N, C-alpha and C positions, 0 to 999 in steps of 0.2 A: 504494500500500500504506500503510495507516494505521500509526501507532505501535503500536496494539494488536496488529495483525497481525504486525508485525515482532517485537514482544516474544514473541508466541506461537511464532513460527517459531524464534527463538533458544532459547527454553525447550525446544521439542521436539527441536531439534538437540542441545542439551546432554544431554537425557534419553536420546536415542538413542545418543549417544557413550558415555555411562556404561554403558548396557546392553551395547553391543558389547564394550567393554573388559572388563567383568565376565564376559561369555560366553567371551572368548578366554582370560582368566586361569584361569577355573574348568575349562575343557575343553582344557588344553594337550595332554593325551595323545591325544585323539581330535579334533583340530582340523579335519581334512578332512571328517569325517562331520558335525561340528557346523556347518561352513560350508554344506554341502549342505542341511541341514535349515533353517538360517537363510534361505538363498536361497529355499527353497520357501515359507516363511512370508512373506517379502517379496513374492514374486509373488502369493500369495493376497491379501495386503493391498492391493496395487496393483489387482488385478482387482476387489475389492470397491469400492474408491474409484472406479474407472472406471464400474462399473455404477450406483452411486449418482449419480454426476455426470451420466450419460447417461440416467437412468431416464425422464425426461419425453419425450425424443426416442424412446426405445425403445417406450414406451407408445403414443405418437401414431402411430408407424410401424406397429406390430403391430396396433393396434386403432383406426384413425382415426375410426370412427363412434361410438366410446364416449367421445370427449373432449368430450361435451356435458353441460351442467348444466341441469336442468329445474326450474323452479319454476312455481307456478300462473300460467299465461298467458305465461310467459317462457322462452325457450330461448337458451342461450349455447353456441356451439361454437368451439373453438380451431382456428386454421388449421393444416393438416397440413404436414409438411416440404416436400411437393411444391407448396405454394401454394394448394391447394384446401381447401374446407370439406366435411366428410363428416358425415352424420347417419344413424343407424339408425332406421328407422320400422317400425311394425307394419303390414304390408299384408295385409289379410284375416287378421289374427292371426299372420302369419309375419314374422320379423325380416328386413328387407331393407336393405342398405347402399346409400346414395345419395350421389352427389356433387352438391352444391348448384351449380346452373348457371343463373344469371340470364339467360344467353343462349339458353336453351332455352325455347320457348314453352309446353311441356307436360311432364307427368310421362312419362318414357320408361323402360320396363322392358326389361332384357335378357331373352332367352328363358329363361335359367337362373333369373332372379329371378321371372319370370312363372309358371313351373312351381312354384317354391317357394311362391308366393302362392295356389296352387290353380287357376290358369288353364290350361285345356286348350288348348295352342298348336296342336294338330293341326286344330282346328275353326275357327281364326281365318281371316278373309278379309283378306289383306294388300293392301288397295286404296288405302291412303294412301301418300303419298310425303313424305319429309323431306329437306331439303337440309342435309347435314352437311359438315364439313371434309373428309371422305373422298368426297364426292360424294352423289348421290341414293341413298336406301335406301327399301325398302318397309316400311310399318308397318301395324299392325292396331289399330283402336280397341277399347278394352275399358272396362268400367265396374267400378271397384274398390268393393267394398261398404264397406270401412273403411280409413282410414289414420290411424294414431295416432303422434303425436310427443310424448313425455313425457305430461303430463296432458291434452293436447288430442287429441280424436278428431274426424275429419271423415268424412262418409258420402257415398257415391255420387259418387266422383271419377272424372272421365274421364281416361284415360291411354292410352298407345300402347305396343304391344309392337314392338320393333325386330327385324326379321327377320334382319339380318346379325349379324356378330360384334361384340360390344360387351362391353368389360371391366367396365363400371360402369353401373348404372342412374342416370338423371339426375332430379334434383328440380328441375323447371322452374317457370316463372312461373304456370302454371295452379294450382299448389298454393301457391306462395310469396305470391301476391297475396291469399290468404285471411287473411294476417296483417296486422294494422293497421300495424305498423312493422317494417321490415327495415333494419338498420344494420350496416355493416362498419366497425369502428374498430380499426386496427392489425391484430392477430392474432385478433380476436374478431368473430364473427357473432352478432348479437342479433336474435331474432324475438320480437315481442310481439303479444298480442291484447288 
């Protein structure tokens, strides 16, 4: 704690003490009710401080795909509290949240996200197989008309629809390798073209 912080803390302590003494002296007749109201304001004040202090964590947890900053040819994403990077891409003009997965060889859509992107999953032929941490799963190859990430749009991307239960679509290397540079530095993922 610096001397400036210590001085500020002492000042705020003295100011708070003066306000408390003034409140007690001026409200001697209704002290119980005044203390109840004061405690209510103290709790509101503490709640506001907690929300302000935790706002970045709340924002990243509630909207992990929105923690990306896009400029011309450059995307920066912040690591989510679970240790992964998430990006929201436009797939056939529909927003789809992806987990960035450098261990996945391709773009893999959950059935829910495939429907969202306008793919009719009832007509798909699940002839492919993928080896996952949960064992072998069946997949169907699809061609995505457009994938957009920030100012960058790619066309005719091959992807796979996962037939089983999948919480999150995966942004694998078949898309990531289109970027000229992929770098992970601390809590930041950088994609550049």
